[in-house]
C-alpha positions as CSV (number, residue, x, y, z in Angstrom):
1,M,0.1,-0.2,0.3
2,P,1.7,3.3,-0.9
3,S,2.2,5.9,1.6
4,L,-0.5,9.0,1.9
5,Q,1.9,10.8,3.4
6,R,3.7,13.5,1.2
7,P,6.6,15.9,2.0
8,I,5.5,19.9,2.5
9,H,7.7,22.5,1.9
10,F,7.9,25.8,3.8
11,I,9.6,28.6,3.0
12,P,10.0,31.7,4.7
13,Y,11.5,34.9,3.0
14,R,14.1,37.6,4.8
15,G,14.4,41.2,2.7
16,D,15.7,44.3,3.1
17,F,12.2,45.4,4.9
18,T,11.7,46.3,8.7
19,R,8.2,44.8,9.1
20,G,6.3,41.7,7.5
21,I,6.6,38.0,7.0
22,I,6.1,36.6,3.7
23,A,5.6,32.7,3.7
24,S,5.0,29.9,0.8
25,V,4.1,26.6,1.6
26,W,4.4,23.8,-1.6
27,F,3.1,20.5,-1.8
28,T,1.5,18.1,-4.8
29,T,-1.8,17.0,-4.7
30,D,-4.7,15.7,-6.7
31,K,-7.1,18.7,-6.1
32,T,-7.7,21.3,-8.6
33,E,-6.8,24.8,-7.7
34,D,-10.6,25.9,-7.3
35,E,-11.2,23.0,-5.5
36,V,-8.5,24.0,-2.8
37,K,-9.7,27.9,-2.7
38,E,-13.2,26.6,-1.8
39,I,-11.6,24.6,1.2
40,Y,-9.6,27.6,2.3
41,R,-12.6,30.2,1.8
42,N,-14.5,27.5,4.1
43,C,-12.5,26.9,6.5
44,Y,-11.7,31.1,7.2
45,K,-15.2,32.0,5.7
46,D,-16.3,33.6,9.1
47,E,-12.2,34.8,9.7
48,P,-12.8,38.6,9.5
49,F,-8.5,39.1,9.3
50,T,-8.1,36.6,6.6
51,H,-8.2,37.2,3.2
52,F,-7.9,36.0,-0.4
53,Y,-5.7,37.5,-3.4
54,E,-5.6,36.2,-6.7
55,G,-3.1,38.3,-7.3
56,N,0.9,38.9,-6.3
57,L,1.1,39.7,-2.6
58,Y,3.0,42.6,-1.4
59,L,3.9,43.3,2.4
60,K,2.4,46.9,1.9
61,Q,-0.8,45.0,1.4
62,V,-0.6,44.2,5.4
63,V,2.0,46.7,7.1
64,N,0.4,48.3,10.1
65,T,-3.2,45.9,10.1
66,N,-3.9,42.1,11.6
67,K,-4.9,40.9,8.3
68,C,-3.5,37.7,6.8
69,I,-3.7,37.7,2.9
70,V,-3.3,34.6,1.2
71,S,-2.9,33.3,-2.3
72,I,-3.2,30.0,-3.8
73,K,-1.6,28.8,-7.4
74,K,-1.0,25.4,-9.2
75,E,0.9,24.3,-11.4
76,G,0.7,20.7,-13.2
77,D,0.2,18.9,-9.4
78,Q,2.3,21.2,-7.1
79,L,-0.1,23.7,-4.9
80,L,1.8,27.3,-3.9
81,V,0.2,29.0,-1.3
82,Q,1.7,32.2,-0.2
83,S,1.1,34.5,2.6
84,V,2.4,37.5,3.8
85,I,1.5,39.4,7.2
86,D,3.1,42.5,9.6
87,N,4.8,40.5,12.5
88,L,4.7,43.4,14.5
89,V,0.6,43.1,14.7
90,K,-0.1,40.5,13.3
91,G,2.3,38.6,14.4
92,A,2.8,39.9,17.8
93,V,-0.1,42.1,20.0
94,G,-2.8,42.0,17.1
95,Q,-2.8,38.7,17.4
96,A,-3.0,38.8,21.6
97,T,-6.0,41.2,21.0
98,E,-7.9,39.3,19.2
99,N,-7.2,36.3,21.1
100,M,-8.3,38.8,24.3
101,N,-11.4,40.2,22.6
102,I,-12.3,36.1,21.7
103,M,-11.6,35.0,25.3
104,F,-13.8,37.7,27.0
105,G,-16.5,37.7,24.3
106,L,-15.5,40.8,22.6
107,D,-16.0,42.1,19.4
108,E,-13.1,39.9,17.1
109,K,-11.9,43.1,15.5
110,A,-12.0,46.1,18.6
111,G,-9.1,47.9,18.5
112,L,-8.1,46.1,15.3
113,R,-9.4,48.1,12.9
114,L,-6.1,49.2,11.5
115,K,-5.5,50.2,8.0
116,P,-2.2,49.1,5.6
117,S,0.0,52.0,5.3
118,A,0.7,52.1,1.7
119,F,-2.8,50.4,-0.2
């Protein structure tokens, strides 16, 4: 019987930027790009800070926000999932604030309605 485990490749990016994290994950799948997008959309449909984007991702889309923007592309059997976050907001204090809001029954977005610096 063949193994059902497949390798997942995680690639964090480093660059000449002061804030933000760009990450890519790629793996093989038999699912179509549309099927995977539908899975992600269903999973995150009620999450106010996770957004899907069809184009190229830029850190400036998320700097100074609590957003995570995700892009999904498929080439052959290789699926690429990319994401960008602001590591000082979503990666630290913003995530803590979001968690506190949920724990205390507050609006999840309280104190986190921030606009990106550039877009």
